[in-house]
C-alpha positions as CSV (number, residue, x, y, z in Angstrom):
1,X,-145.2,36.2,-25.9
2,X,-147.6,38.9,-27.1
3,X,-148.4,39.5,-30.8
4,X,-149.9,42.6,-32.6
5,X,-150.9,42.9,-36.2
6,X,-149.0,45.2,-38.3
7,X,-150.2,45.8,-41.7
8,X,-147.6,46.1,-44.5
9,X,-147.7,47.2,-48.1
10,X,-145.1,46.3,-50.7
11,X,-143.8,49.1,-52.9
12,X,-144.5,48.6,-56.4
13,X,-141.5,46.7,-58.2
14,X,-140.4,45.1,-54.8
15,X,-142.4,42.0,-55.0
16,X,-139.1,40.2,-55.4
17,X,-138.1,41.1,-52.0
18,X,-138.6,38.9,-49.0
19,X,-141.0,40.4,-46.5
20,X,-139.4,41.4,-43.1
21,X,-139.2,38.3,-41.0
22,X,-137.8,37.0,-37.8
23,X,-134.8,34.7,-38.5
24,X,-135.2,32.4,-35.5
25,X,-137.9,31.7,-32.8
26,X,-135.7,33.9,-30.3
27,X,-135.3,36.8,-32.6
28,X,-136.7,40.2,-31.4
29,X,-136.0,42.0,-34.7
30,X,-137.2,41.3,-38.2
31,X,-134.7,41.6,-41.0
32,X,-135.2,44.5,-43.6
33,X,-133.9,44.1,-47.1
34,X,-132.3,46.6,-49.3
35,X,-134.4,47.9,-52.3
36,X,-131.6,49.0,-54.6
37,X,-131.3,48.6,-58.3
38,X,-128.7,46.0,-58.7
39,X,-126.1,47.2,-56.3
40,X,-124.9,50.3,-54.5
41,X,-121.4,50.8,-53.3
42,X,-120.9,52.6,-50.0
43,X,-117.6,54.3,-49.7
44,X,-116.1,54.7,-46.3
45,X,-117.8,57.8,-44.7
46,X,-120.5,57.8,-47.1
47,X,-124.2,58.1,-45.9
48,X,-127.0,56.8,-48.2
49,X,-130.8,56.6,-47.8
50,X,-131.7,53.0,-48.8
51,X,-135.4,52.0,-49.4
52,X,-136.7,49.1,-47.5
53,X,-139.4,48.7,-50.2
54,X,-142.3,48.7,-47.7
55,X,-144.8,50.9,-46.0
56,X,-146.1,50.0,-42.6
57,X,-149.4,50.6,-40.7
58,X,-148.2,50.4,-37.0
59,X,-151.1,50.3,-34.3
60,X,-151.5,53.4,-32.1
61,X,-149.4,52.8,-28.9
62,X,-146.5,51.1,-30.8
63,X,-143.5,52.1,-32.8
64,X,-141.0,50.3,-35.1
65,X,-137.4,50.7,-34.0
66,X,-135.0,50.4,-36.9
67,X,-131.5,49.1,-35.7
68,X,-128.3,48.0,-37.3
69,X,-127.4,44.4,-37.9
70,X,-124.5,43.5,-35.5
71,X,-122.7,41.4,-38.0
72,X,-122.6,44.1,-40.7
73,X,-121.4,46.5,-38.1
74,X,-118.6,44.2,-36.6
75,X,-117.4,42.7,-40.0
76,X,-117.8,45.8,-42.2
77,X,-118.6,48.8,-40.4
78,X,-122.0,49.2,-41.8
79,X,-124.5,50.9,-39.5
80,X,-127.2,53.3,-39.2
81,X,-126.7,57.0,-38.6
82,X,-129.8,57.4,-36.5
83,X,-129.8,54.3,-34.6
84,X,-132.3,53.4,-33.5
85,X,-134.5,55.1,-36.0
86,X,-138.2,55.4,-35.1
87,X,-141.2,54.7,-37.2
88,X,-144.2,56.3,-35.5
89,X,-147.6,54.8,-35.6
90,X,-149.0,57.7,-37.7
91,X,-146.3,57.5,-40.4
92,X,-147.5,55.9,-43.6
93,X,-144.5,56.7,-46.0
94,X,-141.9,54.4,-47.5
95,X,-139.6,53.0,-44.9
96,X,-136.0,54.3,-45.5
97,X,-132.8,53.3,-43.9
98,X,-130.1,55.9,-43.4
99,X,-127.1,53.7,-43.9
100,X,-123.5,54.7,-43.4
101,X,-120.0,52.9,-43.9
102,X,-117.8,53.7,-41.0
103,X,-115.4,51.0,-42.0
104,X,-112.1,51.3,-43.9
105,X,-113.2,49.8,-47.2
106,X,-116.1,50.3,-49.7
107,X,-119.0,48.0,-49.1
108,X,-121.3,46.6,-51.8
109,X,-125.1,46.4,-50.9
110,X,-127.0,44.2,-53.4
111,X,-130.6,44.1,-54.0
112,X,-132.3,42.0,-51.3
113,X,-129.4,42.1,-48.8
114,X,-130.5,42.2,-45.3
115,X,-129.2,45.6,-44.1
116,X,-131.1,46.4,-40.8
117,X,-133.6,45.0,-38.4
118,X,-137.0,46.3,-37.2
119,X,-138.3,45.8,-33.6
120,X,-141.7,46.5,-32.8
121,X,-142.1,48.2,-29.3
122,X,-144.8,49.5,-27.0
123,X,-144.7,53.3,-26.5
124,X,-145.3,54.8,-23.0
125,X,-145.8,58.6,-23.1
126,X,-144.5,60.9,-20.4
127,X,-146.5,63.6,-18.7
128,X,-143.9,66.4,-17.7
129,X,-144.6,68.0,-14.3
130,X,-142.7,71.3,-13.7
131,X,-141.4,72.0,-10.3
132,X,-138.6,73.2,-8.2
133,X,-137.9,70.1,-6.3
134,X,-136.8,66.6,-7.5
135,X,-136.5,63.3,-5.7
136,X,-133.2,62.9,-4.0
137,X,-130.9,60.0,-4.8
138,X,-127.4,58.9,-3.6
139,X,-126.0,60.4,-6.6
140,X,-127.9,63.8,-6.5
């Protein structure tokens, strides 16, 4: 398995939050934690921007994909509006998570809760070539 270095800076006041980390040897995503003051209650249908309390420097040629946590989605209907979200290699701002509650009950997000996961992926850029003919397939 290949590894790349991704620089991280902690938001001032977030030193108490655990750094993103892989939960197990086989995990592809690192858990991201909620940077909220105390707790935030997400009502059904509500959308909220939740800080992850970190800034990243992702190497050129890579991106960070931000994905929902399956357990929160299944048990509580907590997901991300723009799943997967993308953090580009040239973005240096605060990582924010656009969280929504599609469940039937209010859900409380507490400081430090694991609310999303981050997967680092290699990026391949496409070169579009305009033309009248496309390759034929069985489906056309």
